[in-house]
Structure formats: C-alpha cells, structure tokens
C-alpha positions as CSV (number, residue, x, y, z in Angstrom):
1,M,100.5,124.8,98.9
2,A,100.2,127.9,101.0
3,K,98.8,127.8,104.5
4,K,96.2,130.5,105.0
5,G,97.0,133.2,107.5
6,T,100.6,132.2,108.0
7,G,102.3,133.1,104.8
8,L,104.1,129.8,104.8
9,V,104.8,128.1,101.5
10,R,105.7,124.4,101.2
11,K,109.0,124.3,99.3
12,H,110.3,120.8,100.2
13,F,108.1,117.8,99.7
14,F,110.7,115.3,100.8
15,I,111.2,116.1,104.4
16,D,112.3,112.6,105.5
17,K,113.6,111.0,102.4
18,K,114.2,107.6,104.0
19,F,110.7,107.4,105.5
20,Q,109.0,108.7,102.4
21,G,111.1,106.7,100.0
22,R,110.3,103.5,101.9
23,Y,106.6,104.2,101.7
24,M,106.8,105.0,98.0
25,L,108.7,101.7,97.3
26,T,106.2,99.8,99.5
27,F,103.3,100.9,97.3
28,L,105.0,101.2,93.9
29,I,106.6,97.8,93.8
30,P,103.4,95.8,94.5
31,M,101.5,98.1,92.1
32,F,104.0,97.5,89.4
33,I,103.8,93.8,89.9
34,M,100.0,93.9,89.7
35,L,100.1,96.1,86.6
36,T,102.4,93.7,84.9
37,F,100.1,90.8,85.9
38,M,97.1,92.6,84.5
39,L,98.8,93.4,81.2
40,G,99.8,89.8,81.0
41,I,96.2,88.7,81.5
42,L,95.0,91.2,79.0
43,Y,97.5,90.0,76.4
44,L,96.6,86.3,77.0
45,A,92.9,87.1,76.8
46,S,93.3,89.1,73.6
47,Q,95.3,86.3,72.1
48,T,92.7,83.7,73.1
49,I,89.9,85.8,71.7
50,I,91.7,86.4,68.4
51,Q,92.6,82.7,68.0
52,S,89.0,81.6,69.0
53,T,87.6,84.1,66.4
54,I,89.9,83.0,63.7
55,R,89.2,79.3,64.4
56,T,85.4,79.9,64.3
57,L,85.7,81.8,61.1
58,K,87.9,79.2,59.5
59,Q,85.6,76.3,60.5
60,N,82.4,78.1,59.3
61,L,84.0,79.2,56.0
62,D,85.4,75.8,55.3
63,S,82.0,74.3,56.0
64,Q,80.4,76.9,53.7
65,I,82.8,76.3,50.9
66,V,82.5,72.5,51.1
67,T,78.7,72.7,51.2
68,Q,78.5,74.8,48.1
69,L,81.2,73.0,46.0
70,Q,80.9,69.4,47.2
71,D,78.5,68.4,44.4
72,S,80.7,69.9,41.6
73,R,83.7,68.1,40.3
74,E,84.7,71.1,38.2
75,P,82.9,74.2,39.6
76,A,82.0,76.9,37.1
77,P,83.2,80.5,37.6
78,E,79.7,81.4,38.6
79,Q,79.9,79.0,41.5
80,Y,83.2,80.5,42.7
81,K,81.7,83.9,42.4
82,A,78.7,82.8,44.5
83,V,81.1,81.3,47.1
84,I,83.1,84.5,47.4
85,E,79.9,86.5,47.7
86,G,78.7,84.2,50.4
87,I,82.0,84.4,52.2
88,T,81.9,88.2,52.0
89,E,78.3,88.3,53.3
90,Y,79.2,85.9,56.1
91,I,82.2,88.0,57.3
92,R,80.1,91.2,57.2
93,T,77.3,89.5,59.1
94,F,79.8,87.9,61.6
95,S,81.5,91.3,62.3
96,D,78.1,93.0,62.9
97,S,76.8,90.1,65.0
98,K,75.4,91.4,68.3
99,D,76.0,88.1,70.0
100,Y,79.6,88.1,68.9
101,Q,80.1,91.7,70.1
102,K,78.3,90.9,73.4
103,N,80.5,87.8,74.0
104,L,83.6,89.7,73.2
105,L,82.7,92.6,75.5
106,S,81.8,90.1,78.3
107,A,85.1,88.4,78.0
108,L,87.0,91.7,78.1
109,L,85.0,93.0,81.1
110,L,85.6,89.7,82.9
111,V,89.3,90.0,82.5
112,V,89.6,93.8,83.2
113,G,87.1,93.5,86.1
114,G,89.0,90.7,87.7
115,G,92.3,92.5,87.4
116,L,90.8,95.7,88.8
117,L,89.3,93.7,91.7
118,L,92.7,92.3,92.5
119,V,94.3,95.7,92.4
120,I,91.6,97.2,94.7
121,V,92.0,94.3,97.2
122,Q,95.7,94.8,97.2
123,I,95.4,98.6,97.8
124,V,93.0,98.0,100.7
125,L,95.3,95.4,102.3
126,L,98.4,97.6,101.9
127,T,96.5,100.6,103.2
128,I,95.3,98.7,106.3
129,F,98.7,97.1,107.0
130,F,100.9,100.2,106.5
131,S,98.5,102.8,108.0
132,H,98.5,100.6,111.1
133,K,102.2,101.2,111.5
134,V,101.5,105.0,111.6
135,A,98.1,105.0,113.3
136,G,99.4,103.0,116.3
137,P,102.2,105.4,117.1
138,I,99.9,108.4,116.7
139,Y,97.4,106.9,119.1
140,R,100.2,106.4,121.7
141,F,101.4,110.0,121.2
142,E,97.9,111.3,121.8
143,K,97.7,109.3,125.0
144,A,101.1,110.5,126.2
145,C,100.1,114.2,125.4
146,N,96.8,113.8,127.3
147,S,98.7,112.4,130.3
148,M,101.1,115.4,130.3
149,I,98.1,117.7,130.1
150,E,96.6,116.0,133.2
151,G,100.0,116.4,135.0
152,D,101.3,112.8,134.6
153,Y,104.8,112.8,133.3
154,T,105.5,109.2,134.1
155,K,104.1,107.6,131.0
156,E,106.6,106.3,128.5
157,I,105.8,105.8,124.8
158,K,106.6,102.3,123.8
159,L,106.3,101.4,120.1
160,R,106.4,97.9,118.5
161,K,109.2,96.8,116.4
162,G,108.5,97.9,112.8
163,D,106.3,100.9,113.8
164,E,107.1,104.2,112.2
165,M,108.2,107.4,114.0
166,Q,110.5,105.7,116.4
167,N,112.7,108.9,116.5
168,L,109.7,111.0,117.5
169,A,108.8,108.6,120.3
170,D,112.4,108.8,121.7
171,L,112.2,112.6,121.5
172,L,108.9,112.8,123.3
173,N,110.1,110.4,126.0
174,E,113.2,112.6,126.4
175,A,111.0,115.7,126.6
176,M,108.9,114.0,129.3
177,R,112.0,112.9,131.3
178,V,113.5,116.4,131.2
179,S,110.2,118.0,132.2
180,R,109.7,115.5,135.0
181,E,113.2,116.2,136.4
182,R,112.7,120.0,136.2
183,I,109.3,119.8,138.0
184,K,110.7,117.4,140.6
185,T,113.7,119.8,141.2
186,L,111.4,122.8,141.6
187,I,109.3,120.9,144.1
188,D,112.1,119.3,146.1
189,T,114.8,122.0,146.2
190,D,114.8,124.7,148.9
191,N,117.6,126.6,147.0
192,R,116.1,129.8,145.6
193,E,119.0,130.3,143.2
194,K,118.5,126.8,141.8
195,R,114.8,127.5,141.3
196,E,115.5,130.8,139.6
197,E,118.1,129.1,137.3
198,I,115.5,126.5,136.2
199,V,112.8,129.1,135.7
200,S,115.1,131.3,133.7
201,K,115.6,128.6,131.1
202,L,111.8,128.3,130.6
203,E,109.9,130.3,128.0
204,I,106.3,130.6,129.0
C-alpha cells in the first residue's frame, strides 16, 4: 500500500514478528475452537433432523401399510399396488410439505444463528480485552507527549503488567530523561563551551 505524496511502499508486513504473531494466535486459536464447536453443533443438528425425519416417515408409512392391509389375510396384487402408490404419493407430499420445510429451516437457522451469536460475542469480548492492552499505553503516550509540549519533562510513562509496547514506553522515558538532563545542563552551566557542545549535538 503506497502512501500518497511520499513514494513509500510497504514491503514488510511483519515488522514486529513476536508482537504480531502473539496477536494472530490470540485471535486465531479461539476462532478455531469456536469454528470447531459450530461445526460440531451443525453435525449433531443435521443428524438429529435426519433421524427425526426418518423416524417420522417410518412411523407414518408403517401406519399406512397396516391400515390398508390389516383386513386382508392374503392381499391381492392390486392392494400391494395401491399401497405402493399411496407410499409414493405420501413421500412426494411429505417432501413438498411447506410445514416440514419451514420446521427444517427454523431448526437450521436456530443452530446457525446461535453459533454466529456465540462467535460475535467472542469477537467483541476479545476485541475489548486486547484493544485495551494497546489503547491504554497509547493514552499514556499521548499524555506524556502533551506534557513535553507544555515543557514538563518530569512525567514518566508507567504501563501495567501485560500491556503492549513496553519497549516504546522505555524508549520514550529515556528520551524524556536525556532531554531533561540536556535542558537542565543548558540552564545551570555557565560554561560556554559546554553549552556549545550540547547545542552542536542537536538538530533543529
């Protein structure tokens, strides 16, 4: 992705492999677990629906066969033919049944919707939890920078254990310390050469 007006092109997407890798694992592992959980629920739901459908068909067909042949000790071929036609008609009617299709769709939507809701809740919680580890340090960096702009170089950035960008906090603290010492030396020293030496190291 090129940055307008600078001619810079992003060539490396893994700047801090440890930091980025940790965040990738933090999100990928829970997502993989949730995906596996959802697939398991879908599998169980599909098996339940199939078994329920087969059981309903079997019960209704058995009932239909018994009803049509129960009065005949030796059914004629015409009766068997009528039974087969009745079974064929029932299966076609059953497969085209709007109620059956509606119930099947409702069951699938319930399972898929529940799984998606769990994934969304997980993503929201992970986002809040892990963004806080970045947002907190950024907020402290902004306060430290505002303090330096106002001329206060005494503020020290203190991050909580587990916060990200600890190295950057140490670097900014060191930058404030060095700047504070330079300014203090320029104010306190009466040695012109010492002042010129400090000023010569600055690029303004």
